[in-house]
C-alpha positions in Angstrom: 48.6 233.4 190.4 50.6 230.8 188.5 53.8 229.3 189.9 55.8 230.9 187.0 54.6 234.3 187.9 55.4 233.8 191.6 59.0 232.7 190.7 59.4 235.7 188.4 58.3 238.0 191.2 60.7 236.4 193.6 63.6 236.7 191.1 62.7 240.4 190.5 62.6 241.1 194.3 66.0 239.5 194.7 67.5 241.4 191.7 66.0 244.7 192.9 67.3 244.0 196.4 70.8 243.6 195.0 70.5 246.8 193.0 69.4 248.7 196.1 72.4 247.4 198.1 74.9 247.4 195.3 78.2 249.1 195.8 78.5 252.6 194.3 81.5 254.1 192.6 82.6 257.2 194.4 85.3 259.5 193.1 86.9 262.4 195.1 89.2 264.9 193.5 91.1 267.1 195.8 93.7 269.9 195.1 96.8 270.6 197.2 97.4 274.3 197.5 99.3 276.7 199.7 97.0 279.4 201.2 96.8 281.8 204.1 93.7 280.9 206.0 91.9 282.6 209.0 92.3 280.6 212.2 90.2 282.9 214.5 91.0 285.7 217.0 92.2 287.9 214.0 95.0 285.4 213.2 95.9 283.8 209.9 98.1 280.8 209.1 100.4 280.1 206.2 98.9 276.7 205.4 99.2 273.8 203.1 95.6 272.7 202.3 93.3 270.3 200.5 90.9 272.4 198.5 91.9 275.6 200.3 90.5 274.7 203.7 91.7 273.2 207.1 90.5 270.6 207.7 90.0 269.4 204.1 86.5 268.4 202.9 84.7 265.6 204.7 84.5 262.6 202.4 81.5 260.3 202.9 80.9 256.9 201.4 79.0 253.7 202.3 80.6 250.5 203.4 81.2 248.4 200.2 81.6 251.4 197.9 84.4 251.5 195.4 86.4 254.7 196.1 88.7 256.5 193.9 91.0 259.3 195.2 92.6 261.8 192.9 95.0 264.5 194.1 95.9 267.4 191.9 99.0 269.3 193.1 99.2 273.0 192.2 102.3 273.7 194.2 106.1 273.2 193.7 106.2 270.9 196.7 105.7 267.1 196.8 102.4 266.2 198.4 100.3 263.0 198.8 97.1 261.7 200.4 96.8 258.7 202.7 93.3 257.6 203.5 93.4 255.4 206.6 90.3 253.6 205.3 92.3 252.3 202.4 93.9 248.8 202.7 96.4 249.0 199.9 100.1 249.3 199.5 101.4 252.7 200.8 103.3 253.3 197.5 100.0 254.6 196.1 99.7 257.5 198.5 102.6 259.8 197.5 103.7 261.5 194.3 105.8 264.4 193.0 104.5 267.8 191.9 104.4 266.8 188.3 102.1 263.8 188.7 98.5 263.5 189.6 98.0 260.9 192.4 95.2 258.5 191.6 94.2 255.2 193.3 91.2 253.2 194.3 90.1 250.9 197.0 87.0 249.2 198.4 85.6 250.7 201.6 85.2 247.4 203.4 85.3 248.7 207.0 82.9 251.2 208.4 84.3 254.0 210.5 85.5 257.6 211.1 88.9 257.7 209.4 91.7 260.3 209.1 93.2 261.3 205.8 96.4 263.3 205.6 99.4 264.2 203.5 102.0 261.4 203.2 104.9 263.5 201.9 108.1 263.7 203.9 108.2 265.2 206.5 104.7 264.1 207.3 104.7 266.0 210.6 105.2 269.3 208.9 102.5 268.6 206.2 99.9 267.6 208.7 100.7 270.4 211.2 100.5 272.8 208.3 96.9 271.8 207.7 96.8 268.8 205.2 94.3 266.5 207.0 90.6 265.7 206.9 87.9 263.2 207.8 86.5 260.3 205.8 83.2 258.7 207.1 82.4 255.2 205.9 78.8 254.7 206.7 77.8 251.2 207.9 76.2 249.2 205.2 73.0 248.7 207.3 73.0 252.2 208.7 73.9 253.4 212.2 72.4 251.2 214.9 71.2 254.4 216.7 69.0 255.4 213.8 68.4 258.9 212.5 70.1 261.7 214.3 71.4 265.3 213.8 74.9 264.8 212.5 77.8 267.1 213.4 81.5 266.7 212.3 84.4 268.1 214.4 88.1 267.7 213.6 90.6 268.7 216.3 94.0 269.9 215.0 97.1 271.7 216.1 98.9 274.8 214.8 102.5 275.6 215.7 104.0 279.1 215.6 104.0 282.5 217.1 102.0 285.3 215.3 104.0 288.1 213.8 102.9 291.8 214.3 100.3 291.3 211.6 98.8 288.2 213.1 100.3 285.8 210.6 101.5 282.4 211.9 104.1 280.5 210.1 104.7 276.9 211.0 107.5 276.3 213.5 109.3 273.0 212.9 111.1 273.0 216.2 107.8 273.4 218.1 106.3 270.6 216.0 109.2 268.3 217.0 108.7 269.3 220.7 105.0 268.6 220.4 104.3 272.1 221.8 101.4 273.6 219.8 100.5 277.3 220.2 96.9 276.6 219.1 94.6 273.6 219.4 91.5 274.1 217.3 88.2 272.6 216.3 87.5 272.6 212.6 90.5 274.8 211.9 89.9 277.9 214.1 90.1 279.2 217.6 86.7 280.2 218.9 84.8 278.8 215.8 82.0 277.6 218.0 82.0 280.3 220.7 79.0 281.5 222.7 78.2 283.8 219.8 78.4 281.1 217.1 77.4 277.8 218.8 76.4 274.5 217.1 72.6 274.4 217.5 70.9 271.2 218.6 67.4 270.2 219.7 66.3 269.2 223.2 65.3 265.6 223.3 66.6 264.9 219.7 69.5 262.4 219.2 72.8 263.9 218.0 75.5 261.9 216.3 78.9 263.5 216.5 81.7 262.4 214.2 84.9 263.4 215.9 88.5 263.1 214.6 91.7 263.9 216.3 94.0 264.9 213.4 96.9 265.7 215.7 99.6 265.4 214.6 101.1 265.0 218.1 98.7 265.2 221.1 95.9 263.0 222.4 92.5 264.5 222.6 90.0 263.7 225.4 86.7 265.0 224.2 83.9 265.8 226.6 80.6 267.7 226.6 79.7 269.4 229.9 76.4 268.0 231.2 76.4 265.0 228.9 77.1 261.3 229.2 77.4 259.7 225.7 74.9 257.0 225.5 76.9 255.2 222.8 80.4 255.7 221.5 81.5 253.8 218.4 85.3 253.7 218.8 87.0 254.3 215.4 83.4 255.0 214.2 82.8 251.3 213.9 79.5 249.8 215.2 81.4 246.6 216.1 83.3 248.7 218.7 80.4 250.1 220.7 80.7 251.2 224.3 77.9 252.8 226.3 77.4 255.4 229.0 80.7 257.1 228.5 81.5 260.7 229.9 84.6 261.4 227.7 86.5 259.8 224.9 90.3 259.8 224.6 91.7 259.5 221.1 95.3 259.4 219.8 96.4 261.3 216.7 94.7 260.0 213.6 91.9 258.3 215.5 88.2 259.0 215.2 84.9 258.0 216.8 81.2 258.5 216.4 79.5 259.7 219.6 75.7 259.7 220.3 73.9 261.7 222.9 70.9 263.9 223.6 70.1 266.6 226.1 66.9 267.0 228.1 67.0 270.7 228.9 67.6 273.8 226.8 70.8 275.7 227.4 74.4 275.9 226.5 76.6 272.8 226.7 80.4 273.4 226.5 82.5 270.9 224.6 86.2 270.8 225.0 89.4 268.8 225.3 89.6 267.6 228.9 93.3 268.4 229.1 93.0 271.9 230.6 95.9 273.5 228.7 94.3 272.3 225.4 91.1 274.2 226.1 93.1 277.4 226.9 94.8 277.0 223.5 91.5 276.9 221.7 89.9 273.4 222.0 86.7 274.8 223.4 83.2 275.2 221.9 79.5 275.4 222.7 76.4 273.5 221.8 73.2 275.5 222.2 70.1 273.3 222.8 66.7 274.8 221.9 63.2 273.4 222.3 
């Protein structure tokens, strides 16, 4: 093989390598809307939402991607969207009902990030359901390799149900940080004994966990499990090992890796006892 051909092959390999690892352009368009949503136990909540769900859609990108966020507002209220992965001036995050919010940023830091409404009062907007998770995958992939992936967002609802089971947000209770319900992925009992998250014995699980708050810390634990690796903030640079539980403040996330060696039911919950009683309780069911 001639030297010119070898050099051509080397250049082609380099170019192809660059194409393979090149940043992608990712665009997410979300819609702000008011909606009554079911929150479990026969209850509903008068919520503000992204795309009609609480939490909003999970947004996934890869480190280095160029991300564009668009928010359409179909309400008469001002709303916004702050992505904690975005390192840009906060003036981009908020708008008024007549304007579509649009901004872009490079996803330079891997992690599990909160996104939430940035309109005043932020407390009420987040407590009313305007939050979600963005996962920025590490450029080289997760150090733990392939795994079954699960996403859980912990949130809080404030208000007493009326005779029809409808809960309307209570600003006074929000200010006092006294939630009536603390939920995983928007509902009490979503992952009960009759509707568990199924996992496989001996297979690695990677759990992306976010505490959306807006007020209380979350101490996440799985009964019978020690997390073999926890990436605090979802960043591989912040790895700790052999951890039985993880405490996260409002707006913080993590990626937690574990596996189980026996079939059975493994409860997961917020270690603060009162939080479990208010709904922060679920079940993994491990099968062979």
